[in-house]
FIFIKOL-135929 format. One line per 2 residues: their letters; for each residue x, y, z negated of C-alpha. Coordinates in steps of 0.05 Angstrom, whole numbers, plus 5000, padded with zeros to 4 digits. Each point is the difference from the previous one (the first is absolute). Example, Ala and Ser with C-alpha at 12.3 -4.5 7.8 and 13.67 -1.06 7.14 Angstrom:
as = 5246:4910:4844 ~ 5027:5069:5013 .
This chain:
ml = 5749:5693:8622 ~ 4940:4987:5046 .
rn = 4997:4928:4975 ~ 4997:5023:4927 .
ss = 4946:5050:5017 ~ 4960:4946:5034 .
kl = 5005:4955:4939 ~ 4980:5057:4954 .
ff = 4940:5016:5045 ~ 4978:4927:4999 .
tv = 5006:4995:4924 ~ 4959:5063:4989 .
yv = 4949:4976:5051 ~ 4992:4932:4966 .
if = 4995:5030:4930 ~ 4946:5047:5024 .
fc = 4959:4944:5029 ~ 5011:4956:4938 .
il = 4970:5056:4957 ~ 4943:5006:5050 .
sn = 4988:4925:5001 ~ 4997:4997:4924 .
ay = 4948:5055:5001 ~ 4958:4961:5050 .
aa = 5009:4936:4960 ~ 4980:5032:4935 .
eq = 4936:5029:5030 ~ 4986:4935:5038 .
rp = 4971:5037:5060 ~ 5004:4979:5072 .
fn = 5056:5029:5042 ~ 5029:4995:5069 .
id = 5070:4976:5018 ~ 5039:5039:5052 .
ar = 5008:4940:5045 ~ 4963:4966:5057 .
sa = 4985:4941:4954 ~ 5015:4981:4928 .
il = 4986:4946:4949 ~ 5016:4985:4928 .
md = 4996:4926:4980 ~ 5013:4963:4936 .
gk = 5057:4953:5017 ~ 4974:4946:4953 .
tg = 4925:4999:5010 ~ 4996:5028:5070 .
di = 4948:5050:4978 ~ 4997:5063:5043 .
lf = 5003:5062:4955 ~ 5003:5053:5055 .
sq = 4985:4996:5075 ~ 5002:5048:5058 .
ni = 4992:4974:5071 ~ 5031:4934:4978 .
nk = 4980:4963:5064 ~ 5026:5054:5048 .
ti = 5051:4968:5047 ~ 5066:5036:5005 .
pp = 5068:4980:5028 ~ 5037:4966:4943 .
as = 5070:5029:5013 ~ 5049:4969:4950 .
ft = 4943:4971:4959 ~ 5011:4943:5049 .
kl = 5064:4982:4964 ~ 4959:4976:4940 .
it = 4971:4941:5039 ~ 5069:4986:5028 .
ly = 5027:4995:4929 ~ 4939:4959:4980 .
lv = 5021:4947:5051 ~ 5072:5002:4975 .
fd = 4981:4988:4927 ~ 4949:4947:5022 .
al = 5057:4963:5035 ~ 5045:5009:4940 .
kn = 4946:4971:4955 ~ 4994:4940:5046 .
nt = 5076:4991:5000 ~ 5005:5004:5076 .
is = 5051:5057:4994 ~ 5046:5027:4946 .
ld = 5021:5069:4976 ~ 5071:4980:5015 .
de = 4986:4985:5073 ~ 5050:5036:5045 .
vm = 4960:5030:5058 ~ 5034:5013:5067 .
vs = 4982:5069:5026 ~ 4976:4999:5072 .
kk = 5007:5056:5050 ~ 4925:5008:4999 .
aw = 5000:5012:4925 ~ 5060:5047:5002 .
qt = 4968:5042:5055 ~ 4934:5010:4963 .
kg = 4982:5074:4995 ~ 4974:5041:4943 .
sk = 5020:4992:4927 ~ 5059:4953:4992 .
mf = 5038:4958:4951 ~ 5059:5006:5049 .
ie = 5014:4926:5010 ~ 5052:4985:5054 .
vn = 4993:4955:5061 ~ 5032:4931:4996 .
kr = 5014:5007:4926 ~ 4969:4961:4944 .
vs = 4959:5031:4944 ~ 4968:4965:4940 .
le = 4925:4991:5000 ~ 4997:5035:4933 .
dl = 5033:5062:5029 ~ 4949:4999:5057 .
ik = 4944:4998:4948 ~ 5030:5060:4965 .
gt = 5010:5036:5066 ~ 4927:4989:5016 .
av = 4970:5015:4931 ~ 5045:5059:4981 .
vs = 5021:5037:5063 ~ 4947:4974:5047 .
gn = 5049:4972:5051 ~ 4967:4984:5066 .
da = 5063:4963:5020 ~ 4996:4957:4937 .
cv = 4929:4979:5017 ~ 5019:4975:5069 .
ai = 5058:4961:4971 ~ 4953:4969:4949 .
ae = 4949:4981:5053 ~ 5054:4967:5042 .
hl = 5028:4963:4941 ~ 4932:4972:4979 .
qg = 4973:4982:5069 ~ 5053:5011:5052 .
dt = 4967:5061:5032 ~ 4952:5056:4983 .
np = 4941:4974:5042 ~ 4986:4936:4960 .
fi = 5014:5040:4936 ~ 4946:5050:5019 .
is = 4951:4942:5012 ~ 5016:4976:4929 .
mn = 4989:5070:4973 ~ 4930:5004:5029 .
kk = 4983:4930:4977 ~ 5021:5017:4929 .
ik = 4961:5064:4995 ~ 4936:4963:5018 .
el = 5014:4951:4943 ~ 5006:5061:4954 .
gm = 4933:5028:5021 ~ 5029:5058:5040 .
nn = 4944:4999:5051 ~ 5012:5070:5030 .
sh = 5075:4994:5015 ~ 5044:4978:5057 .
fs = 5075:5005:5006 ~ 5041:5001:5064 .
sp = 5070:5008:4972 ~ 5038:4977:4938 .
ng = 5018:5072:4979 ~ 4942:5045:5019 .
lp = 5033:5037:5057 ~ 4945:5026:5047 .
ap = 4970:4944:5041 ~ 4932:4986:5033 .
nq = 4945:4968:4959 ~ 5032:5014:4933 .
ft = 4956:5025:4944 ~ 4980:4990:4927 .
ta = 4957:5032:4946 ~ 5011:5025:4929 .
ld = 4957:4943:4973 ~ 5040:4947:5038 .
ma = 5066:5028:4976 ~ 4975:5000:4928 .
ll = 4980:4927:5008 ~ 5068:4984:5029 .
ak = 5036:5035:4943 ~ 4958:4963:4948 .
gy = 5014:4933:5031 ~ 5074:5016:5009 .
ie = 5010:5020:4928 ~ 4959:4942:4973 .
nf = 5034:4947:5042 ~ 5071:5027:4997 .
pg = 5008:5040:4935 ~ 5076:4997:5008 .
ai = 4997:5041:5064 ~ 4983:5063:4962 .
ky = 5072:5007:4976 ~ 5022:5015:5072 .
hs = 4947:5053:5010 ~ 5019:5036:4936 .
lk = 5072:5010:5020 ~ 5013:5074:5007 .
ef = 5056:4992:5051 ~ 5035:4948:5043 .
ty = 5070:5001:5028 ~ 5019:4958:5060 .
ns = 5060:5006:5046 ~ 5025:5058:4956 .
ik = 4936:5039:5015 ~ 4958:5018:4939 .
qp = 4927:5016:5011 ~ 4945:5018:4950 .
nr = 4934:4965:4993 ~ 4948:5037:5040 .
nr = 4949:4993:4944 ~ 5019:5062:4960 .
ll = 4949:4985:4946 ~ 5052:4953:4971 .
wv = 5036:5062:4974 ~ 4937:5032:4973 .
ds = 4971:4946:4956 ~ 5035:4938:4971 .
dv = 4934:4962:5002 ~ 5001:5003:5077 .
dg = 5037:4940:5028 ~ 4981:4997:5073 .
lk = 4979:4989:5053 ~ 5006:5028:5072 .
tg = 4999:5063:5041 ~ 4984:5009:5073 .
ht = 5001:5054:5053 ~ 4992:5009:5075 .
ek = 4976:5061:5037 ~ 4933:4968:5017 .
ag = 4989:4967:4933 ~ 5021:5058:4955 .
yh = 5032:4988:4932 ~ 4980:4938:4960 .
ll = 5017:4978:4929 ~ 4981:4936:4964 .
at = 5019:5013:4928 ~ 4992:4952:4942 .
ak = 5012:5010:4926 ~ 4992:4958:4937 .
kd = 4981:5031:4933 ~ 4974:4967:4936 .
nm = 4995:4933:5037 ~ 4955:5031:5054 .
rl = 5025:5003:5072 ~ 4970:5049:5049 .
is = 5009:5003:5076 ~ 4992:5067:5034 .
vv = 4998:5007:5076 ~ 4998:5065:5039 .
mg = 5004:5001:5076 ~ 5005:5054:5051 .
cr = 5026:5056:4955 ~ 5029:5066:5027 .
se = 5069:4993:4969 ~ 5044:4959:4954 .
sv = 4985:5047:4942 ~ 4925:4994:5010 .
re = 5001:4924:5004 ~ 5041:4994:4936 .
ae = 4959:5050:4961 ~ 4933:4970:5022 .
ay = 5021:4928:4987 ~ 5025:5020:4931 .
rl = 4936:5039:4988 ~ 4960:4936:5011 .
ln = 5045:4960:4952 ~ 4991:5052:4946 .
yg = 4925:5001:5010 ~ 4997:4925:4993 .
fk = 5043:4994:4938 ~ 4963:5058:4967 .
nf = 4930:4975:5012 ~ 5001:4924:5005 .
tn = 5022:4939:4961 ~ 4997:4925:5003 .
ir = 4955:4960:4953 ~ 4995:4925:4992 .
lf = 4932:4972:4981 ~ 5016:4927:5012 .
nd = 5054:4956:5029 ~ 5009:4988:5074 .
nq = 4949:4949:5026 ~ 4975:4990:4929 .
el = 4940:4955:4989 ~ 4945:5043:4969 .
lk = 4942:4951:4990 ~ 4967:4934:5021 .
sr = 4935:5002:5038 ~ 4947:4948:5017 .
iw = 5008:4968:5068 ~ 4944:4962:5032 .
kg = 5005:4936:5042 ~ 5073:4992:4984 .
qt = 5045:4945:4972 ~ 5006:5042:4937 .
kd = 4948:5042:4963 ~ 5045:5060:4990 .
ip = 5050:5039:5043 ~ 5054:5046:4972 .
la = 4998:5071:5029 ~ 5062:5044:5003 .
vs = 5019:5070:5019 ~ 5027:5005:5070 .
gq = 5072:5023:5000 ~ 5036:5042:4948 .
gi = 4970:5026:4936 ~ 5038:5067:5001 .
ft = 4966:5062:5028 ~ 5016:5073:5013 .
vk = 4953:5048:4966 ~ 5000:5073:4981 .
ki = 5034:5011:4934 ~ 4937:5029:4969 .
ls = 4966:4933:5011 ~ 5057:4954:4979 .
kk = 4975:4991:4928 ~ 4927:4997:5018 .
aa = 5000:4947:5053 ~ 4962:4935:4989 .
yr = 4973:4945:5044 ~ 4939:4955:5008 .
ve = 4992:4937:5041 ~ 4942:4990:5047 .
pl = 5000:4930:5030 ~ 4950:4978:5053 .
lq = 4935:4975:4969 ~ 5002:4935:5038 .
ii = 5063:4964:5023 ~ 4988:4939:5043 .
ap = 5053:4949:5019 ~ 5042:4988:5040 .
ie = 5044:5059:4982 ~ 5072:5013:5024 .
qg = 5051:5030:4953 ~ 5004:5075:5010 .
tk = 4928:5007:5023 ~ 4970:5066:4975 .
lg = 4947:4983:4948 ~ 4987:5067:4968 .
kv = 5036:5062:4978 ~ 5038:5031:4943 .
ii = 4978:5072:4986 ~ 5050:5047:4967 .
fd = 4966:5060:4969 ~ 5009:5058:4952 .
kd = 4973:4980:4932 ~ 4976:5070:4984 .
sk = 4967:5023:5065 ~ 4986:4929:5027 .
ii = 5026:5025:5067 ~ 5027:4944:5043 .
ir = 5074:5007:5013 ~ 5005:4942:5049 .
ei = 4975:4931:5017 ~ 5043:4939:5013 .
pl = 4980:4931:5024 ~ 4986:4942:4953 .
va = 5020:4935:5034 ~ 4999:4925:4991 .
av = 5062:4979:4961 ~ 4994:4929:5028 .
sv = 4964:4963:5055 ~ 4937:4960:4983 .
ak = 4975:4946:5048 ~ 4928:4981:5011 .
gs = 4973:4952:4947 ~ 4968:4931:5007 .
fi = 4932:4988:5031 ~ 4968:4994:4931 .
rt = 5034:5063:4973 ~ 4981:5039:5062 .
gi = 4928:4976:4996 ~ 4993:5017:4926 .
dt = 5031:5069:5010 ~ 4955:5013:5060 .
ll = 4939:4987:4957 ~ 5027:5041:4942 .
la = 5017:5058:5046 ~ 4931:4998:5030 .
mh = 4970:5001:4931 ~ 5045:5057:4981 .
nn = 4986:5042:5061 ~ 4924:4987:5006 .
pl = 4977:4973:4933 ~ 4925:5014:5012 .
ki = 5001:4968:5068 ~ 5039:4939:4976 .
wg = 4955:4990:4940 ~ 4941:5008:5046 .
yi = 5027:4943:5041 ~ 5013:4958:4939 .
gs = 4931:5015:4973 ~ 4968:4980:5066 .
ii = 5040:4935:5001 ~ 4977:4985:4928 .
ii = 4927:5015:5016 ~ 5003:4956:5063 .
av = 5034:4945:4960 ~ 4946:5004:4945 .
if = 4945:4996:5052 ~ 5030:4939:5033 .
lr = 5011:4968:4932 ~ 4927:5010:4981 .
ii = 4977:4972:5066 ~ 5044:4938:4990 .
lk = 4975:4991:4928 ~ 4927:5005:5022 .
rk = 5010:4947:5054 ~ 5031:4953:4948 .
kr = 4941:5009:4953 ~ 4951:4983:5056 .
r = 5037:4936:5013 .
């Protein structure tokens, strides 16, 4: 009876906040999230659509398990392990405290079950077993965790355990977790099927997924919860709708109900107000520009990165772009060098929406001595035409004077 009442309370609570979030979204006004930090990111473009204390460091709790799973799927991708691997459970893994998958000491369990036990029921014991399987012990595994997060640009994070149980020098931020989630989903799209499972049964023990938003909205398909007394309640929720994926992170909430309602509120705000537009292809060449002192006269310039952007829906049909290359490009130039910018703007108001780099699509080496000399002269004439023509005029006058002197001397002879 109490369990049913709790479920009813949660459903009412979420519905209330969904209505509230839609109201906020429709009015497009700023609002606060009931959490210590929060972020809403577009999972495709990486654009930040909402931010609140996104660089505040907070203990990660079970958010840590996401980097553990990242290393697992990275190893699977590299074929160093297999889903069918039978992992021997150590006493250390079996004794791990907190949320459990309930693996048993000295018994074997498939790696795929350990993945489910980590993603669905947040098994601390499963994480230790995974770490030991990949690298023999948790210590070298933790070193690998911290190396990987630096590669992912998570500059304000450090992990001291494979599962997020309280440990010294362990912290992360909402921004870093959003970056991790984006990279995780992009690199291992097949992993999402484990996070979207609503329940997992192992050893005759059935446990529900701790992300209760899976029951609220079918578009939600992940990703991870977390909680310790010091950290508070975390939720990293992701959803895909109309080919747009959003990543919502709330950290340090007061309760499970609050974290779920606030994370869902952010997702609703994002889907209500934003959309993706494509103005050009990824890394598309946009024009050729004059290059001076090079082996070629022209250099192709391209947009840096992807050509898809997240904008407010009201601007989606009014967005245009213009290209502004540097006025003078001088060789040598390495591929990828920034040589201007692409300005995306609202056609009606002319308000700039964003600027992205315009880069060299190829490398151009320095030209020959003759080409360099000619271009040096042409550049000088272009930059200071009056001064150059003054020099040329002076040279001509001097030449004429000398010529006359020579002619006079010849006549006298």
